[in-house]
Structure formats: C-alpha cells, structure tokens
C-alpha positions as CSV (number, residue, x, y, z in Angstrom):
1,X,-0.2,-0.1,0.1
2,X,2.9,2.6,0.2
3,X,4.2,2.1,-2.4
4,X,0.9,2.1,-4.2
5,X,1.0,5.7,-2.9
6,X,4.6,6.8,-4.3
7,X,3.8,5.5,-7.4
8,X,0.5,7.7,-7.6
9,X,2.9,10.7,-6.5
10,X,5.6,9.7,-8.8
11,X,2.6,9.0,-12.2
12,X,0.6,12.7,-11.2
13,X,3.9,14.3,-11.1
14,X,5.8,13.4,-14.1
15,X,3.5,12.6,-16.4
16,X,-0.5,13.9,-15.2
17,X,0.5,17.3,-14.5
18,X,3.2,17.6,-16.7
19,X,1.1,16.5,-19.9
20,X,-2.6,17.1,-18.3
21,X,-1.6,20.8,-17.0
22,X,-4.3,22.4,-20.1
23,X,-7.2,20.0,-18.4
24,X,-7.9,20.4,-14.7
25,X,-5.0,19.2,-13.7
26,X,-2.6,21.2,-11.9
27,X,0.8,21.1,-10.0
28,X,0.9,23.3,-7.5
29,X,2.9,21.2,-5.6
30,X,3.2,22.0,-1.6
31,X,6.1,20.6,0.3
32,X,3.4,21.1,3.7
33,X,0.9,19.4,2.2
34,X,2.6,16.5,0.2
35,X,3.9,16.0,4.3
36,X,0.3,16.1,5.3
37,X,-0.7,13.5,2.9
38,X,2.0,11.2,4.5
39,X,0.7,11.7,8.0
40,X,-2.6,11.3,7.2
41,X,-1.7,7.9,5.0
42,X,0.0,6.6,8.3
43,X,-2.8,7.2,10.8
44,X,-5.3,5.5,8.4
45,X,-3.0,3.0,7.4
46,X,-3.6,0.5,10.1
47,X,-7.4,0.8,9.8
48,X,-7.1,0.6,5.7
49,X,-5.2,-2.7,6.6
50,X,-8.1,-4.0,8.5
51,X,-10.9,-3.0,5.6
52,X,-8.7,-4.5,3.6
53,X,-8.7,-7.9,5.2
54,X,-12.2,-7.7,6.3
55,X,-13.4,-7.0,2.9
56,X,-11.7,-10.1,1.3
57,X,-13.1,-11.7,4.4
58,X,-16.5,-11.1,3.4
59,X,-15.7,-12.2,-0.7
60,X,-15.6,-8.8,-2.1
61,X,-13.9,-6.0,-3.0
62,X,-15.8,-3.3,-3.1
63,X,-14.8,-1.0,0.3
64,X,-11.1,-2.2,-1.1
65,X,-11.8,-0.6,-4.2
66,X,-12.8,3.2,-2.0
67,X,-9.6,2.8,-0.7
68,X,-7.5,2.5,-3.8
69,X,-9.4,4.5,-6.4
70,X,-10.6,7.0,-3.7
71,X,-9.0,7.3,-0.8
72,X,-5.5,7.2,-1.7
73,X,-5.6,8.9,-4.9
74,X,-7.1,11.7,-3.0
75,X,-4.1,12.3,-0.4
76,X,-1.8,12.0,-3.7
77,X,-3.7,14.7,-5.5
78,X,-4.2,17.1,-1.9
79,X,0.2,17.5,-2.4
80,X,-0.6,19.3,-6.1
81,X,-4.0,20.9,-6.4
82,X,-4.3,23.3,-3.9
83,X,-7.5,22.4,-2.7
84,X,-9.1,24.1,0.2
85,X,-8.9,22.4,3.6
86,X,-12.7,22.5,4.3
87,X,-12.6,20.3,1.6
88,X,-10.1,18.0,3.0
89,X,-11.9,17.7,6.3
90,X,-14.9,16.8,4.8
91,X,-13.4,13.9,2.4
92,X,-11.4,12.5,5.5
93,X,-14.9,13.0,8.0
94,X,-16.4,11.3,5.0
95,X,-14.2,8.5,4.5
96,X,-13.9,8.0,8.7
97,X,-17.4,7.5,9.4
98,X,-17.2,4.8,6.5
99,X,-14.5,2.9,7.1
100,X,-15.4,3.0,10.7
101,X,-19.0,2.1,10.7
102,X,-17.7,-0.6,8.2
103,X,-15.9,-2.0,10.6
104,X,-18.3,-2.2,13.2
105,X,-20.8,-3.8,11.0
106,X,-18.5,-6.2,10.1
107,X,-17.6,-6.9,13.6
108,X,-21.4,-6.8,15.2
109,X,-22.1,-9.2,12.3
110,X,-19.5,-11.7,13.0
111,X,-20.1,-11.5,17.0
112,X,-23.9,-11.6,17.2
113,X,-25.1,-13.0,14.1
114,X,-28.7,-14.2,15.5
115,X,-29.5,-10.7,16.2
116,X,-28.2,-8.9,12.9
117,X,-28.7,-11.5,10.6
118,X,-30.6,-11.2,7.6
119,X,-34.8,-11.8,8.0
120,X,-35.3,-15.2,6.5
121,X,-38.5,-15.0,4.4
122,X,-38.9,-18.1,3.2
123,X,-39.9,-18.6,-0.7
124,X,-41.0,-20.9,-2.5
125,X,-38.9,-22.4,-5.1
126,X,-41.6,-22.4,-7.8
127,X,-41.8,-18.4,-6.7
128,X,-38.5,-18.1,-6.9
129,X,-38.5,-20.0,-10.5
130,X,-41.4,-17.5,-11.7
131,X,-39.8,-14.4,-10.7
132,X,-36.1,-15.0,-11.7
133,X,-37.5,-16.0,-15.3
134,X,-39.9,-13.0,-14.9
135,X,-36.7,-11.1,-14.4
136,X,-34.7,-12.4,-17.2
137,X,-37.5,-12.5,-20.3
138,X,-39.1,-8.3,-19.2
139,X,-35.0,-7.4,-19.3
140,X,-35.3,-9.9,-23.0
141,X,-38.3,-8.3,-24.0
142,X,-37.3,-5.0,-23.7
143,X,-34.0,-4.9,-25.1
144,X,-35.5,-7.1,-28.6
145,X,-38.5,-4.6,-28.6
146,X,-36.6,-1.1,-28.6
147,X,-33.9,-2.5,-30.5
148,X,-36.3,-3.1,-33.6
149,X,-38.3,0.2,-33.2
150,X,-35.2,2.4,-32.6
151,X,-32.5,0.4,-34.3
152,X,-33.9,-2.2,-36.9
153,X,-31.8,-4.5,-34.8
154,X,-28.8,-3.0,-35.2
155,X,-25.4,-4.6,-34.2
156,X,-22.4,-2.4,-34.0
157,X,-18.9,-3.3,-34.5
158,X,-17.0,0.1,-35.2
159,X,-16.4,1.6,-31.7
160,X,-15.3,4.4,-33.2
161,X,-18.9,4.9,-34.9
162,X,-20.5,5.0,-31.3
163,X,-21.1,8.5,-30.9
164,X,-23.4,8.5,-33.9
165,X,-26.1,7.3,-31.7
166,X,-25.1,8.8,-28.5
167,X,-27.9,11.0,-28.8
168,X,-31.0,9.0,-29.5
169,X,-33.9,10.1,-28.1
170,X,-35.8,7.1,-26.0
171,X,-39.3,8.2,-25.4
172,X,-40.8,5.8,-23.5
173,X,-43.1,5.4,-20.1
174,X,-40.6,5.6,-17.0
175,X,-40.6,1.9,-16.1
176,X,-39.5,0.6,-19.3
177,X,-36.6,3.4,-19.7
178,X,-35.4,1.8,-16.1
179,X,-36.1,-1.5,-17.4
180,X,-33.9,-0.8,-20.6
181,X,-31.1,0.5,-18.2
182,X,-31.3,-2.4,-15.0
183,X,-30.3,-4.6,-19.0
184,X,-27.0,-3.0,-19.0
185,X,-25.9,-5.4,-16.1
186,X,-28.3,-7.6,-15.0
187,X,-28.4,-9.1,-18.4
188,X,-24.5,-9.8,-18.2
189,X,-24.8,-10.9,-14.5
190,X,-27.3,-13.8,-15.8
191,X,-25.4,-14.5,-19.0
192,X,-22.6,-15.0,-16.3
193,X,-24.5,-17.0,-14.1
194,X,-25.9,-19.5,-16.2
195,X,-22.8,-20.0,-18.6
196,X,-21.4,-21.3,-14.7
197,X,-24.3,-23.7,-14.8
198,X,-23.7,-24.7,-18.2
199,X,-27.0,-23.3,-19.4
200,X,-27.1,-22.4,-23.1
201,X,-29.2,-19.9,-22.6
202,X,-26.3,-17.6,-22.0
203,X,-25.8,-17.4,-26.1
204,X,-29.0,-15.6,-26.0
205,X,-28.2,-13.3,-23.5
206,X,-25.1,-12.3,-25.4
207,X,-26.4,-11.7,-29.0
208,X,-29.3,-9.6,-26.6
209,X,-26.6,-7.6,-25.7
210,X,-24.7,-6.9,-28.3
211,X,-28.1,-5.3,-29.8
212,X,-28.6,-3.6,-26.2
213,X,-25.6,-2.2,-27.1
214,X,-27.0,-0.8,-30.6
215,X,-29.7,0.7,-29.4
216,X,-27.6,3.8,-28.1
217,X,-23.7,2.9,-28.0
218,X,-23.9,2.7,-24.1
219,X,-19.8,2.0,-23.2
220,X,-21.0,0.9,-19.9
221,X,-22.5,-2.1,-21.8
222,X,-19.7,-3.5,-23.6
223,X,-17.4,-2.7,-20.7
224,X,-19.4,-4.9,-18.0
225,X,-19.4,-7.7,-21.0
226,X,-15.8,-8.0,-21.4
227,X,-14.8,-7.3,-18.1
228,X,-17.1,-10.4,-16.8
229,X,-15.9,-12.2,-19.4
230,X,-12.3,-11.8,-18.6
231,X,-12.9,-12.2,-14.8
232,X,-15.5,-15.7,-15.8
233,X,-11.9,-17.1,-17.2
234,X,-8.8,-15.4,-15.6
235,X,-10.0,-14.6,-12.6
236,X,-9.0,-17.1,-9.3
237,X,-10.4,-16.8,-5.9
238,X,-6.5,-16.3,-4.4
239,X,-5.7,-13.4,-7.3
240,X,-8.2,-11.2,-4.5
241,X,-5.8,-11.3,-2.0
242,X,-2.8,-10.3,-4.5
243,X,-4.6,-7.1,-5.6
244,X,-2.3,-4.6,-4.5
245,X,1.1,-6.3,-6.4
246,X,-2.3,-6.5,-9.4
247,X,-2.8,-2.7,-9.5
248,X,1.4,-1.7,-8.6
249,X,2.3,-3.8,-11.5
250,X,-0.3,-1.7,-13.7
251,X,0.9,1.2,-12.6
252,X,4.4,0.4,-13.4
253,X,3.1,-0.8,-17.0
254,X,1.7,2.5,-17.4
255,X,5.1,4.5,-16.5
256,X,6.9,1.9,-19.2
257,X,4.5,2.3,-21.9
258,X,5.4,6.4,-21.2
259,X,9.0,5.6,-20.9
260,X,10.0,3.1,-23.2
261,X,6.7,3.4,-25.8
262,X,6.3,6.8,-25.7
263,X,2.8,6.4,-25.4
264,X,0.2,7.3,-23.3
265,X,-2.9,5.2,-23.2
266,X,-2.8,3.1,-20.0
267,X,-2.4,6.7,-18.4
268,X,-5.0,8.6,-20.8
269,X,-7.4,6.1,-20.8
270,X,-7.4,4.6,-17.3
271,X,-5.2,6.0,-14.9
272,X,-6.1,9.3,-15.6
273,X,-9.6,8.6,-15.2
274,X,-10.2,6.1,-12.6
275,X,-7.4,7.2,-10.0
276,X,-6.9,11.2,-10.8
277,X,-10.6,12.8,-12.4
278,X,-13.1,11.0,-9.2
279,X,-11.4,13.4,-7.1
280,X,-11.4,16.8,-9.2
281,X,-14.4,15.9,-10.0
282,X,-15.5,16.1,-6.5
283,X,-13.6,19.1,-5.6
284,X,-16.1,20.7,-8.5
285,X,-19.1,19.7,-6.7
286,X,-17.4,20.5,-3.4
287,X,-17.0,23.9,-4.9
288,X,-20.2,25.2,-6.6
289,X,-22.5,22.8,-4.1
290,X,-20.5,25.1,-0.8
291,X,-21.5,28.4,-2.5
292,X,-24.8,27.5,-3.9
293,X,-28.5,25.6,-2.1
294,X,-28.2,21.6,-2.0
295,X,-30.7,20.0,-4.8
296,X,-32.4,18.1,-2.4
297,X,-32.9,15.0,-4.8
298,X,-34.9,17.3,-7.1
299,X,-32.9,15.3,-9.9
300,X,-33.7,12.5,-8.9
301,X,-36.4,9.9,-9.2
302,X,-38.5,12.3,-7.6
303,X,-38.6,14.8,-9.9
304,X,-41.5,12.3,-11.7
305,X,-43.8,13.2,-8.6
306,X,-43.3,17.2,-9.1
307,X,-40.4,18.1,-7.9
308,X,-38.6,20.7,-9.7
309,X,-34.9,21.4,-9.6
310,X,-33.8,25.0,-9.4
311,X,-30.7,23.7,-11.6
312,X,-30.5,22.3,-15.2
313,X,-29.1,18.8,-15.5
314,X,-26.3,19.0,-12.8
315,X,-23.8,16.8,-14.1
316,X,-23.7,19.1,-17.3
317,X,-23.9,22.1,-14.9
318,X,-20.6,21.3,-13.4
319,X,-18.7,20.5,-16.1
320,X,-20.0,23.9,-18.0
321,X,-18.6,25.5,-15.2
322,X,-15.5,24.1,-14.4
323,X,-14.6,22.9,-17.9
324,X,-15.8,25.0,-19.7
325,X,-17.5,22.3,-22.4
326,X,-20.3,20.8,-22.4
327,X,-19.6,17.5,-20.8
328,X,-21.2,15.7,-18.3
329,X,-19.2,15.6,-14.9
330,X,-20.9,12.6,-12.9
331,X,-20.1,11.9,-9.9
332,X,-21.1,10.0,-6.5
333,X,-20.2,9.4,-3.2
334,X,-19.1,12.5,-1.2
335,X,-20.5,14.4,-3.9
336,X,-23.9,12.7,-4.0
337,X,-23.6,14.3,-0.2
338,X,-22.9,17.2,-1.2
339,X,-25.3,18.0,-3.9
340,X,-28.1,16.6,-2.5
341,X,-27.8,17.6,1.3
342,X,-24.7,19.9,1.8
343,X,-22.3,19.5,4.2
344,X,-25.2,17.2,6.3
345,X,-24.6,15.0,3.7
346,X,-20.8,14.7,3.9
347,X,-22.2,12.6,7.1
348,X,-25.3,11.4,6.3
349,X,-24.4,9.6,3.5
350,X,-20.9,7.2,4.2
351,X,-23.5,5.5,6.9
352,X,-25.7,4.7,4.1
353,X,-23.3,3.3,2.3
354,X,-21.7,1.5,4.4
355,X,-24.9,-0.2,5.6
356,X,-25.7,-1.0,2.3
357,X,-22.1,-2.5,1.4
358,X,-22.6,-4.5,4.1
359,X,-26.0,-5.9,3.4
360,X,-25.3,-6.8,0.0
361,X,-22.4,-9.0,0.6
362,X,-24.7,-10.5,3.2
363,X,-26.1,-11.6,-0.2
364,X,-23.3,-12.6,-1.4
365,X,-23.5,-16.5,-3.3
366,X,-20.8,-18.4,-1.7
367,X,-20.0,-20.7,-3.9
368,X,-18.6,-18.2,-6.4
369,X,-16.5,-16.1,-5.8
370,X,-15.8,-14.7,-10.2
371,X,-19.6,-13.4,-9.4
372,X,-18.9,-11.8,-6.4
373,X,-16.0,-10.4,-8.0
374,X,-17.5,-9.0,-11.0
375,X,-20.7,-7.5,-9.0
376,X,-18.1,-5.9,-6.3
377,X,-16.6,-3.9,-9.8
378,X,-19.8,-2.6,-11.0
379,X,-21.4,-1.7,-7.7
380,X,-18.0,0.3,-7.2
381,X,-18.2,1.6,-10.9
382,X,-22.3,2.5,-10.0
383,X,-21.7,4.6,-6.5
384,X,-18.9,6.5,-8.4
385,X,-20.4,7.9,-11.3
386,X,-24.2,8.5,-9.9
387,X,-25.9,9.5,-6.7
388,X,-27.1,6.6,-4.3
389,X,-30.4,6.9,-5.6
390,X,-29.8,6.6,-9.1
391,X,-27.8,3.4,-8.3
392,X,-30.2,2.1,-6.7
393,X,-32.4,2.7,-9.6
394,X,-31.1,3.4,-12.6
395,X,-28.2,1.5,-12.3
396,X,-30.0,-1.6,-10.9
397,X,-28.7,-1.9,-7.5
398,X,-31.7,-2.5,-6.3
399,X,-32.7,-5.0,-8.5
400,X,-29.4,-6.5,-7.6
401,X,-30.0,-6.9,-4.1
402,X,-33.5,-8.4,-4.5
403,X,-31.6,-11.4,-7.3
404,X,-28.7,-12.0,-5.1
405,X,-31.1,-12.6,-2.4
406,X,-32.9,-15.2,-4.6
407,X,-29.7,-16.9,-5.6
408,X,-28.0,-16.9,-2.8
409,X,-28.9,-20.8,-2.5
410,X,-27.2,-22.6,-4.8
411,X,-29.3,-26.0,-4.4
412,X,-32.8,-24.3,-4.7
413,X,-31.7,-23.2,-8.3
414,X,-32.0,-26.5,-10.0
415,X,-34.1,-24.6,-12.9
416,X,-31.1,-22.4,-13.4
417,X,-28.8,-24.9,-14.2
C-alpha cells in the first residue's frame, strides 16, 4: 500500500501534471501538503489494512476499491492541487465515518449473527423460479422491442462510430426506461451465472447484449460484458489477496509505456480517469455546492412526482462551469452528499453507504468468487459515477439486491442449471 501511494505520487507529478495541465489537473506542489498527505496516510494505515482484510473475508472487493481508487488518490492530489482545507476535512470525515462504520457493522455481524442477520423470508421454489424467469424475459423483451423500434436490430462493430448513436432519444414510459437501464448489467450478470451452470440460454443473452449496445451505444454495456468475460475465464479466488500487487504492476506498466514507447494509452484512458479525475470532480461539486444551495434530491426519481430543481442537469452544469464545455461530470459518494444535502450529507451518506455495502455483501453467493468479483466492480463504478438513488434505481442495484437474495442458496436453483 505504501508503494502504491509512491507510484501514484510519481505518476501525478511526472506525467499527469506535466501532460494534462491544460485540462483540470494542476501542479501546485506544496511540500507541506505532501508531508500532510503522508501523515494522514499513516494515521489511517492500520484501519485501511483492517478494512482490506475484512472485505476479503466477505468475498468482496467493494471497500478495497474505495481505498485504492478514491481515498489514496485523494491523498496524492492534495499535494498538487491547492485544495481548500475544508474540502480536505470533509473528505476525511466522509471516509472516517464510512470505514469505521463498515468495520463496526462487520464486527457486530461476526459477534451477534443471530441478532442482525437478514430476516429469513421463506419463498417457495416455484415462486423463485417464476420471479427469476420473469425478470430475465422482461428484460429480454424490452431490449428486443426497443432494438427493433429504434435501431432495426442494429449491431455496432466499429467503436469509432458510437458517437453517432449517443443522442438517440427514447420516448417511452419511465418504467420501460428504468428496465432498459437495468439490462446494461443485469443481463450480463445472468449471462455469467447461466454460463457457469452450463445453461445455453447464456448465448441468447450475449446476442441480446450486442443488440442492447446497438440501441444507443452505451459504453458501459461493452465494458461490463468484456470485464465479466475476462473475470469469468481468468480470475482466481487467490487473486483477491494479490490485488495490491496487480494494481502496482499496472501502474508500473503504464510508466514503462510512457518511458519506452512514448505512448500514454494506459495513463490517458485508465489511470487519469479512474484514479485522479474522480477526485477532481468531487472538488468541483464541493466548490459549487459550498457556494450554492443543495438540490435536495429534486433531480432524482422524485422529479417524476412534481419536484422541480432550480438547476439544469447538474453533471452538465458542473462540466459547463469548471470545464467550459458541454461535458457531463457525473459523480457520487461525497459529491452525492454535497449535491443533495450539503455539508450534512458528508455525515449522513457514508453511514447509508456502509449499511448498504454490508447488506449487499450478506447476499453474496459463497459458491462463486468470480460472480462476487464482477458484482463488486460493478457496484463500485455505479456508486462512484452516480448518486446513490440513481445507482439503486437506474443502475439496477436494488433489483440486483433482490436477485442476489434469490440466488444466494444454490441448492434451490436447479432450474437455472
């Protein structure tokens, strides 16, 4: 973990700040803030190691992802970006509350399983079977219907042409839009499960996902599909414990690409966006909502019940203000709290998040590390790139929670095998 922070510091100083200073990344290096970043790191170090150990014991990678892709990159960036002390403090408060409450809930769960374990709701085999196949065919039908209506069963092979289809407007009821949004990951989730259990219906789901991508070229569909396939064929359970080694190796490879090949594909497409841009966007949200009133969930699903926001599309607004272009700066976690509840959200949202993560991990199937790894990664990206309510409803985390509850006991799922 120490080597990881050193690598991030080096990459930011010698690559990101040098070649991307024209963008939103600055190089206002401060030795005092650099020392402070290491002081904070070592204060958190023992707790972070405990979070990693606890998360791995839960067959999960969710909280580990928060550490490696949110918290430590934040520590790197406070040395170079002249962040206000209040922004630094709010971030520390957010992560202290999340990590401590996560560890507390896990500790209580281990000591008092009988008192806090999930309520056992007895659902018959036939009801589970009907429900799961209903969800599968509802999503299949939705994708096929919209693919025919809007794209004539178009399949996109040239990824350089995807931007031609991004502006497609789908004029359907909100329920159909939500279902279509769920299919981006849920159908891939079922595809992996069915393939693992040698059910040939996975082939149908794979074809449907390509049709799904052809509707409006959502990159997340292809990303979820490719990542899931890679994990399905190459990931081993023992790799979870080597996650630090894999991430460090990737960072070293990105540096070698710059040094030996004079290229920056890994830096540009992954390191810059995944490790650093998220932190910078969080700062933009902090800066904006420290000067303006919170939105109070008016742009969430509650807008369908008559709530009217005083802002235009907030991610687009943040992009307009801080990047001077029509770019959408989608963000979650601390940005979500600041956007919807202001400073109070910094204290409330990490508590909600820790409860949700612990609840989801309780539903993880113990029989498949590959499946839980795929879910962990999807949940991380959903929470980082959108508000919590949007992740639940639009990204399908709520329906995923229900499906995991149904699929937790493999012995009752003969109909999917």
